[in-house]
N, C-alpha and C positions, 0 to 999 in steps of 0.2 A: 451372069452365073446361072447354070442350069439347076433344076430342082434337086438332082442327086447330090451335087456339091453342097447345096444349101442344107440338106439333111445331115451331111457329114459334119458340117460346122455346128449344127444344133447338137449333135451327139457329143462332139468334143467339148463344147461349151458346157453342156449339162454335166459332163464328168468333172470339169474343173469346179463348178458350183457345188456339187455334192462333196468333193474332196475338201473344199474350204469349209463347208458346213460341218464335216466330220471332225476336222482338226480344231475348229473353234469351240466345239463342245456343245452338248445339248442344253446346258444351263444358260446359254447366251440369251439375252432379252431380244425379243423381236418386236419391232414397232414400225409399222408402215404409215403411221400418222393418221389412220382412219378409225372410224367408229369410236370416237372419243366419248360419245354418248351412245346408248343402245340403238342400233339401226332400226329405222321405221320404214315400212313398205308394204308390199303385197306379193303373194306367191300363189301360183295357179293350182297347187296340188289338192288342198283340202276340199275345194269345191268342184274342180274340173278333172282331176286325175290326169289321164293321158289325152283327154280331149282338148288339146291345145292347138292354136293356129295363129297365124299372123294377124288376121282380122280381129280375133278375140283379144289378143294382147294389145293391139292398138286401141280398141274400144275401152279396155280397162285403164290404159294410160289416160285416155280422154276423161273417163269417169273419175279418176283420181284427182284431176284438176277441177272438173265441174262440181263435184260433190263437196269440195272443201277439204278433202283429205290432204292435198298438197299443202294448203294453207295451215293445216294443223300440224305439219311436220313430216308427213310421209313422203318418201322420195324414191325408193327402189321398186321397180317393177320386175319381178323375177319369174322366168319360165322354169318350171320344174321338169321332171322326167318326160321323155317321149318326143322331144323336139328333134332328136338325132336318129339317123337310120343306118349309117354305115361309115366306112372310111374310103378315101380314094386310093389310087394305086401307090401313092407315097405315104399313106397312113394318116392323112389329115381328116379330121372329123367332118362329116357332111350332115347338113340339116335336111329334113323331109321337104322336098321341093313342092309336093302337093299342098302341104299345110303352110309352108313358108315360101311362097313363090318368089318373093322379092329378095330373099336371103336374110340372114341374121344381121349382117352389117346395116342393111337398110332399115330393119326393124329397130335396132339400137339407135340409129339416127333419128327415127320418128319419136322414140321415147325421149331422147335428149332434146328434141325440138320443143317438147312440152315443159322443159325445165326440170325433168326427172332423170333418174339414173336407171341403168339397165342391168339386170342380173340373169345368170344362166345356171344350169345344173350339170353336174357330172358325178362320177362315182370312182372310188379308189380301187374297185375291182375290175375284172375284165369285162363285166357286163353291169349295167345299171340294175336297179330293183325291178324295172319293167322289161329287162332283157335286151336293152339297147347297148351299143358299144360303150364300155367304160373307159377310164383313162389309164389303167395300169399298163405300164410300158410305153405310154404316149404322153406322159405328163408335160414335158417341155414343148412338144408339138402342140398340144391342146392349149397350153397357156399362151403360146405365141398366136394361135388362131383367135383366142378370146380377145387378146390385146388388139389385134388387127380389126376385129369386129366392133371394138368400142365397149367391151364388157366392163362393168364397174363392180360386180358382186358375183362371187362363185359359191354356190351351195354344193358341197362335196360329200356324197353319201358313202355308205359302208356295206353295200350288198356285194355278194359274190367275190369276197376277198380271201376266202379259204383260210390259210394259216398266216396270212400277211400280218406283220406287226404294225399296229396303228400309228405309233410314233414315227416309224420309218415312212409309212405311206403318206401321212399328212405333212411331214417335213419335206418330202420330195416335191409335193405340189406347192408348198410354201415357197421353196427355192425357185421353182419354175415360174411362179407368178412374180416373184421379186425380180427375176432376171429379165422380164419383159420391160421393166421400167414404168409400167402403167399402174396407177393406184387401183387395186382391186381388193375389196373386202373379202376376206376368206372365212366362210361359214362351214365349220366342220360338223358333219352330221353322222357322228360315230355311235350315237344312241346311249352313250354313257357306259358301255360295257367295259372299257379299259380305263375308267375313271379319269377322263381327260382334264377335269378340274385340277388334277395334281400335276399336270405337265404341259397343258396346251397353251399356257400364257406365252410361251416362247415360239408358238407355231401359228395360231389362228386368232382372228378377231372375236369369234364366238364359237362355242362348241355345245352340241346337244348333250344334255345331262340324262335323258331318258329315252325310252322308246317313243313311238308315235302317239300323238294325242288322238282321242276320238271325241266326237261332238256330244258328250254326255257329262252330267254332273260328277258321277263317280262310277267306277267299275271297269274291269277289264273286258275287252271284247275280242273274240277270235277273228282272224282274217278270213276272207271268203274261201281260201284254200285250206282252212282248218288249222293254220299255224297260230301261235300265240305270241303276242297279244298287243292290241293298242290299249291305251290307258285313258281313263276318265280324267277330267280336269283336276279333281281333288287328289287323285292318286299321284298325279304329277306334282302338285303343290307340296305334298308331304315329302317327296323325294328331294326337294330343294333345301330342306332344313339342314343347316350345317355347312352348306357350300358357299356361304356368302364371302368368305375370305379370299376366294379365287377371283372374284369379279373386280373390275375397275376400268377406268378409261382405256379404251382400245381392246379390252378383253372381257367377254361376258359369258356367264352361264346362260344356256339357251334351253328353256323348258318346252320348246316347240312352238309352232305357229298358233295364231289365234283362230278360234272357231266362231267368234262373235258373228251372229247373223245367219248361221247355216241351218238353224231350225231344230237342233237337238236339245236345247235348253231354253228356259224362259228368259225374258228380257232382264229380270232381276238377277238371274244366275249369270247371264252374260256380263252384266255390270260387275258382278263379283269376279268373274274370270278376268276381265280387263283390269280391274283394280289390283288384283293380286299380281298380275304380270307387271304392272307399273311399279308396284312395291318391290318386286324381285329384280328390278333393273334389267328385265328381260327384253330382248329385241321385240319390237311391236310389229309383227309381220301379219297383216290381215290375210284371211283366207276365204273371204266371202265374195259374192258377186257384187262388185262396186256399182254396177249399172242399175241395180234394182234394190237398193237398200231401203228398208223402212225408215221412217223418221226416228224411231227408237234406236235402231242399229247405228244410224249416222250419229245420233247424239252421244252414244257410248264411245264410238271410235274417234270422235273429234272433240271430246271434252278437253279443252286446252289446259285447264288447271290440273286435271288428273295426269295428263301427258307430261306436264312440267315436272311432276314428281319423278317420273321415269327418266326424263332428260336432264335432271339436275347435274350440274357440272362436277360436283364432288365425286360422282360415280360410285356411291356406296350402295350395295345391295341390302334391301331390307331384311330383317330377321324376325322370327317369331319369338317374342319375349315372354309370352304367357299362353298356356293352354289349360283350360278348365273344362273338361268334357267337350261339348260342342262350341264353347266360347273361346275365341282366340284374339290375341292382340299382336299385331305386327308393327314394327317401327323401322323407319328409314331416316338416317341423318342426312340433312341437306346442307348445302354449302354455306348458306347464310346463318347457320346455327339453329335454325328451326328444325322441327321434326314432322315427317309425314307419319300418320298413324292410321291403321286399319282396325276397326272393331268388326270382327267377323263372326257371324252366327251360322254354323254348319248344321244346326238342328232343325227340327220340324215345327217349332213353335217360337213365337216372339220371345225375346229375353232382354234383360238389361245387362249391359256390359260397361264396366268402369275401367278407365286407364289411370293409373297413378303416375304423377310426374317422375317418381323415382324409376319407373319402368322406362322412361325416356332419357334417363341420365341427367335429369334436372333436380335441384333441391326441392323438397316438399313445400317450402314456404313461397316458392316463386309464383308470381302472378304472370299468366300467359294468355294471349289471345288465341281463340279457337275458331277456325273456319271450317264449315262443312263444304267440301269441294263438289259433291254431286248436287247439293242444293244451292251452291254458289251463294252461301249466306254466312255472314259473320255472326257467331253465336255469343260473343261477349268475352269477358276476361274471367279466368278461373284460377284458383289457387289449390295446389295439392293433387287435384284429380278432375276428371270429366267423365260423366256418365251419359249413356244414351240407350234408348230402346231400339233394338235391332231386329228387324223382321227375319223370318225363316229364310235362310240362304242369302241373306243380304250382307253387304259390306258397307259400313259407314267410313268414309275416307275424310280424315281431318288433317289440317295443317295447324300445328301448335307452335306459336311464335312468342318467345319471352318478351 
């Protein structure tokens, strides 16, 4: 079969899939059996931007293994924007041969040889955010190419989409990925503008709820071109309140990637950043240079007890149950009936924070064991409440078990 005939088959097949999706209704549940707990991995954008290459991605996969990240549960190695340069005469996407001389399929094979999974990036518009070829009008072609290459994860952005409808755009790529027969996690990077938490459970495995994160505790920052704005870590946390009902196994709210280790916050603030993402049942996608982590950064990203809160099989997203000025309490129900609890001090001075058992859905008289997960220490049994002194910008992460 020549390539022209193959493209006609792709076109006809895509029409059938879209028609089936249309008649089956938007409310149908979509389940590709993936991401039953929040995905864990690494993405190139936060640290490297467009400076991606075959050698760098290979070395990052190596570091994910040697650093203990893989053993802690991280598995996806994802190239973000700028790997692609053009399309061939038949419309198939082409990688930058200078930066990826062996090709994407060979690179995916290398990542797989490490016992890891491989992810790639595209955009629902005609161009990506960095001006490279987007997938609009080529969704089924791109999905087939990704499947051929051995892609396990697609991050799908929202630049240069003009007046395109978000549900239509993401549904089209969902159907294209499903048609390949290859299991591919679908990460929707729509920035929350169309409120995807209200509709995306039938389309993707995870969906961005906000604009891009910046490596700061709090505050918006303009982009280099003067546009507005990336968001500080706390700005993003506040935007997650009330979204917890949308999350569950296979379908997650995504408050953007981790900045842990990139230098814009203190180690204590990074620990709070990581703690809050675990409580939010957020995807844990590291964005630092895994090859040169400090011991402190590594200790944050690989704390297995804190990660276990994020990866709990119940799939419940934590919620903020109390806010008293700068003092906050967050609670996450766990499958074994215990609760993960965060005592969070946003303020500039140390303070005492108390959590009542009634905040956790427990009766006040209940005796429960309390464990501090960052200290890896059992604190004893308590009835009615537990109190702790919490430093400025610190989170105390507890597991409370009846």
